[in-house]
C-alpha positions as CSV (number, residue, x, y, z in Angstrom):
1,X,128.1,58.5,90.0
2,X,130.2,57.9,86.9
3,X,128.9,58.4,83.4
4,X,129.4,55.7,80.8
5,X,132.2,56.2,78.3
6,X,130.1,56.9,75.1
7,X,132.7,58.8,73.0
8,X,136.0,57.9,71.5
9,X,137.9,61.2,71.9
10,X,139.0,62.4,75.3
11,X,137.4,65.8,75.9
12,X,139.5,68.5,77.5
13,X,138.2,71.7,78.9
14,X,139.7,75.1,78.0
15,X,138.6,78.1,80.1
16,X,141.0,80.9,81.1
17,X,144.5,81.1,79.5
18,X,146.0,81.6,83.0
19,X,144.9,78.0,83.8
20,X,145.2,76.4,80.4
21,X,148.1,77.9,78.5
22,X,150.2,74.7,78.5
23,X,147.2,72.9,77.1
24,X,146.7,75.6,74.4
25,X,150.4,75.5,73.4
26,X,150.4,71.7,73.3
27,X,147.3,71.8,71.1
28,X,148.8,74.4,68.8
29,X,152.1,72.7,68.4
30,X,150.7,69.2,67.9
31,X,152.1,67.7,71.1
32,X,149.0,65.8,71.9
33,X,149.0,64.3,68.4
34,X,152.7,63.4,68.9
35,X,151.6,61.4,71.9
36,X,149.0,59.5,69.7
37,X,146.1,61.4,71.2
38,X,143.0,62.6,69.3
39,X,141.6,65.3,71.6
40,X,138.4,67.2,71.5
41,X,138.8,70.7,73.1
42,X,135.7,72.1,74.8
43,X,135.7,75.8,75.5
44,X,133.7,77.1,78.6
45,X,133.2,80.6,79.9
46,X,135.7,81.9,82.5
47,X,136.0,84.8,84.8
48,X,138.9,86.3,82.9
49,X,137.2,86.6,79.6
50,X,135.6,90.0,78.8
51,X,133.0,88.2,76.7
52,X,131.7,86.1,79.7
53,X,128.2,87.4,80.3
54,X,126.8,84.6,82.4
55,X,125.9,85.3,86.0
56,X,127.9,82.9,88.2
57,X,125.7,80.8,90.4
58,X,127.4,81.3,93.7
59,X,125.3,78.9,95.8
60,X,126.7,75.8,94.2
61,X,130.0,75.4,92.3
62,X,128.4,72.5,90.4
63,X,126.0,74.9,88.7
64,X,128.8,76.9,87.1
65,X,129.4,76.5,83.4
66,X,132.5,74.3,83.4
67,X,131.2,72.1,86.2
68,X,127.8,71.7,84.6
69,X,129.4,70.6,81.4
70,X,131.5,68.0,83.3
71,X,128.6,66.7,85.3
72,X,126.6,66.2,82.0
73,X,129.6,64.2,80.5
74,X,130.6,67.0,78.1
75,X,134.2,67.0,79.2
76,X,136.5,64.3,80.8
77,X,139.4,66.3,82.1
78,X,139.9,69.9,83.3
79,X,142.0,72.1,85.6
80,X,141.6,75.1,87.8
81,X,142.9,76.4,91.1
82,X,144.1,73.7,93.5
83,X,141.6,74.4,96.2
84,X,138.7,74.6,93.8
85,X,139.5,71.2,92.4
86,X,139.7,69.9,96.0
87,X,136.3,71.2,96.9
88,X,134.7,69.7,93.7
89,X,136.4,66.3,94.1
90,X,135.4,66.0,97.7
91,X,131.8,67.2,97.3
92,X,130.8,65.5,94.0
93,X,130.3,62.1,95.8
94,X,128.4,63.8,98.6
95,X,126.1,65.4,96.0
96,X,125.5,62.3,93.9
97,X,127.3,63.9,90.9
98,X,129.7,62.5,88.4
99,X,132.9,61.7,90.3
100,X,136.2,63.3,89.6
101,X,139.6,62.6,91.1
102,X,142.6,64.8,91.6
103,X,145.0,63.3,89.1
104,X,148.0,65.7,89.2
105,X,149.4,69.0,90.5
106,X,148.9,71.2,87.4
107,X,151.3,73.0,85.2
108,X,150.1,76.6,85.7
109,X,151.1,78.7,88.7
110,X,150.4,82.2,87.6
111,X,149.8,85.1,89.9
112,X,146.8,86.4,91.7
113,X,146.9,90.0,93.1
114,X,144.8,92.1,95.5
115,X,144.3,95.5,93.8
116,X,143.0,98.8,95.2
117,X,142.1,102.1,93.5
118,X,144.9,104.5,92.5
119,X,143.6,107.1,95.1
120,X,142.9,104.5,97.8
121,X,144.1,105.2,101.3
122,X,144.8,101.5,101.8
123,X,148.5,101.0,101.6
124,X,149.1,97.6,103.2
125,X,147.1,94.4,103.7
126,X,146.4,95.2,107.3
127,X,144.4,98.2,106.3
128,X,141.8,95.9,104.6
129,X,140.5,94.9,108.0
130,X,136.8,94.3,107.8
131,X,136.7,95.8,104.2
132,X,135.2,93.9,101.3
133,X,137.5,92.3,98.8
134,X,135.7,91.2,95.6
135,X,136.4,87.5,94.6
136,X,134.8,84.6,92.8
137,X,133.6,82.4,95.7
138,X,135.2,79.0,95.9
139,X,137.6,79.7,93.0
140,X,141.2,80.7,92.8
141,X,140.7,84.3,93.5
142,X,138.8,83.5,96.7
143,X,141.3,80.9,98.0
144,X,144.4,82.9,97.2
145,X,142.9,86.1,98.8
146,X,142.4,84.2,102.0
147,X,145.9,82.7,101.8
148,X,147.4,86.1,101.3
149,X,145.4,87.9,103.9
150,X,145.5,85.4,106.8
151,X,149.1,86.3,107.5
152,X,148.1,89.9,108.2
153,X,144.6,89.8,109.8
154,X,142.7,87.5,112.1
155,X,140.3,85.3,110.2
156,X,137.2,87.1,111.4
157,X,138.4,90.4,110.0
158,X,139.0,89.1,106.4
159,X,135.9,90.0,104.4
160,X,135.1,88.9,100.9
161,X,132.3,89.7,98.6
162,X,131.2,89.3,94.9
163,X,131.2,91.7,92.0
164,X,131.1,89.5,88.9
165,X,133.8,88.7,86.4
166,X,137.3,90.3,86.4
167,X,136.4,93.3,84.3
168,X,133.2,93.9,86.3
169,X,135.3,93.7,89.5
170,X,137.6,96.4,88.2
171,X,134.6,98.6,87.4
172,X,133.2,98.1,90.9
173,X,136.5,99.1,92.4
174,X,136.7,102.3,90.3
175,X,133.1,103.1,91.4
176,X,134.0,102.7,95.0
177,X,131.7,99.8,95.6
178,X,134.4,97.6,97.0
179,X,137.6,98.3,98.8
180,X,139.8,95.9,96.8
181,X,139.5,93.2,94.2
182,X,141.3,89.9,93.5
183,X,142.6,89.6,89.9
184,X,144.6,87.2,87.8
185,X,146.2,87.8,84.5
186,X,145.5,89.4,82.1
187,X,143.6,91.6,84.4
188,X,146.5,92.4,86.7
189,X,148.2,93.9,83.7
190,X,145.0,95.8,82.8
191,X,144.8,97.1,86.3
192,X,148.4,98.3,86.1
193,X,147.7,100.0,82.8
194,X,144.8,101.8,84.4
195,X,147.0,103.1,87.2
196,X,145.4,100.9,89.9
197,X,147.6,99.9,92.8
198,X,148.7,96.3,93.4
199,X,148.7,95.7,97.2
200,X,150.0,92.2,97.4
201,X,150.3,89.2,95.0
202,X,151.3,85.6,95.0
203,X,151.5,82.6,92.6
204,X,148.6,80.2,92.8
205,X,148.8,76.5,92.0
206,X,146.4,74.6,89.8
207,X,145.3,70.9,90.0
208,X,144.2,68.5,87.3
209,X,140.9,66.6,87.6
210,X,139.6,63.7,85.6
211,X,136.7,61.2,85.6
212,X,137.2,57.6,86.5
213,X,136.8,56.5,82.8
214,X,140.0,58.3,81.6
215,X,142.8,55.8,82.0
216,X,146.3,56.4,83.4
217,X,148.0,55.8,80.1
218,X,145.9,58.5,78.4
219,X,146.5,60.9,81.2
220,X,150.2,60.3,81.2
221,X,150.3,61.1,77.5
222,X,148.3,64.3,78.1
223,X,150.7,65.4,80.8
224,X,153.8,64.7,78.7
225,X,152.3,66.9,76.0
226,X,151.8,69.7,78.6
227,X,155.4,69.2,79.9
228,X,156.7,69.8,76.4
229,X,154.6,73.0,76.2
230,X,156.0,74.1,79.5
231,X,159.5,74.0,78.1
232,X,158.4,76.2,75.2
233,X,156.9,78.7,77.6
234,X,160.0,78.7,79.8
235,X,162.0,79.7,76.7
236,X,159.7,82.4,75.4
237,X,156.0,82.9,76.3
238,X,155.5,85.9,73.9
239,X,154.2,83.8,70.9
240,X,151.2,82.9,73.1
241,X,150.3,86.0,75.0
242,X,147.7,86.7,72.3
243,X,145.4,84.4,74.3
244,X,145.6,86.7,77.2
245,X,145.2,89.9,75.2
246,X,142.1,88.4,73.5
247,X,140.5,87.9,76.9
248,X,140.6,91.6,77.5
249,X,138.6,92.5,74.4
250,X,141.1,95.2,73.3
251,X,141.9,96.7,76.7
252,X,145.5,95.5,76.5
253,X,148.2,95.6,73.8
254,X,150.6,92.7,73.6
255,X,153.6,94.7,74.9
256,X,151.5,95.8,77.9
257,X,151.0,92.2,79.2
258,X,153.3,91.4,82.1
259,X,154.5,87.9,81.0
260,X,157.0,87.7,83.8
261,X,154.1,86.8,86.1
262,X,153.6,83.5,84.2
263,X,155.0,80.4,85.9
264,X,154.7,76.9,84.7
265,X,156.1,73.4,85.5
266,X,155.4,69.9,84.3
267,X,152.4,68.2,85.9
268,X,153.4,66.0,88.8
269,X,151.9,63.5,91.1
270,X,149.6,64.9,93.9
271,X,151.2,63.8,97.2
272,X,149.6,62.7,100.4
273,X,151.3,65.5,102.3
274,X,150.0,68.1,99.9
275,X,146.5,66.6,100.1
276,X,146.6,66.7,103.9
277,X,147.8,70.3,104.0
278,X,145.4,71.7,101.4
279,X,142.4,69.7,102.4
280,X,142.8,70.6,106.1
281,X,143.2,74.3,105.2
282,X,140.1,74.2,103.1
283,X,138.1,72.6,105.9
284,X,139.4,75.2,108.3
285,X,137.8,77.9,106.2
286,X,134.5,75.9,106.0
287,X,134.9,75.7,102.3
288,X,134.3,72.0,102.0
289,X,133.0,69.1,104.0
290,X,135.1,67.1,106.5
291,X,135.8,63.4,106.3
292,X,137.5,63.0,103.0
293,X,140.6,60.9,102.5
294,X,143.6,61.0,100.2
295,X,142.9,57.4,98.9
296,X,139.4,58.4,97.9
297,X,140.0,61.8,96.4
298,X,143.5,61.4,94.7
299,X,144.5,59.0,91.9
300,X,148.0,59.4,90.5
301,X,147.2,56.7,87.8
302,X,149.2,58.7,85.2
303,X,152.4,57.6,87.1
304,X,151.5,54.0,87.8
């Protein structure tokens, strides 16, 4: 299902700064306008924002705020963790929803971490055997947690659960309701400030998704604007960490944010090899349906 193009401006989603910082920088510095683009930016709630009060509907990713807006035609292009985009692109057709394609490997690759309480007797990943780790199901925290843990434990001994948004997760950890939590920035920095212990962490890639009605020329211009922003972030991210600090609602001062965890690169084509590896891994964990193909799910039209 593809909604008709009834609006003139491309509409880009903005959610968590950890996903969207190159977009925010490109917007603030006028790089989209330099590319001749007139963009409408649509903000949706995210798990990193202290103000997010919605209850995530875990049964279907398509009922979550960003996905609902996309399905209704309110946004044309968005980004999130690579595996989450894979799931949504594969299953949208099966569900009769608005189609989306993977149109790039995204610009943001910032860290996720598995965190335990300061007084926890868990000192290494193996000690989380059969113990609940709080994640957001079928989002980056979930996928990265499984990626991190499967090198230490047999699959059947890796246990995940839910505890709400990032700040709610930290509270559940402090109350002893879960053994560990999966966090991204700025909440890893908040956890460090609170004296919580980081057990293991890794960078996590993002992917870019777009509807069929957003043409390759427009996408290419968007990605060029992001690439310029990446160069600024590589030189000095400090002018933009206020976005992360704001997400904590006053729990973090600018100097307490660990900007060294930020990692960005220009958007690039999504390769067949990467699709095969990522899709097969996602199917292995029963996180999406089998039978999808690269030619149906990926469209590198920005580079054609």
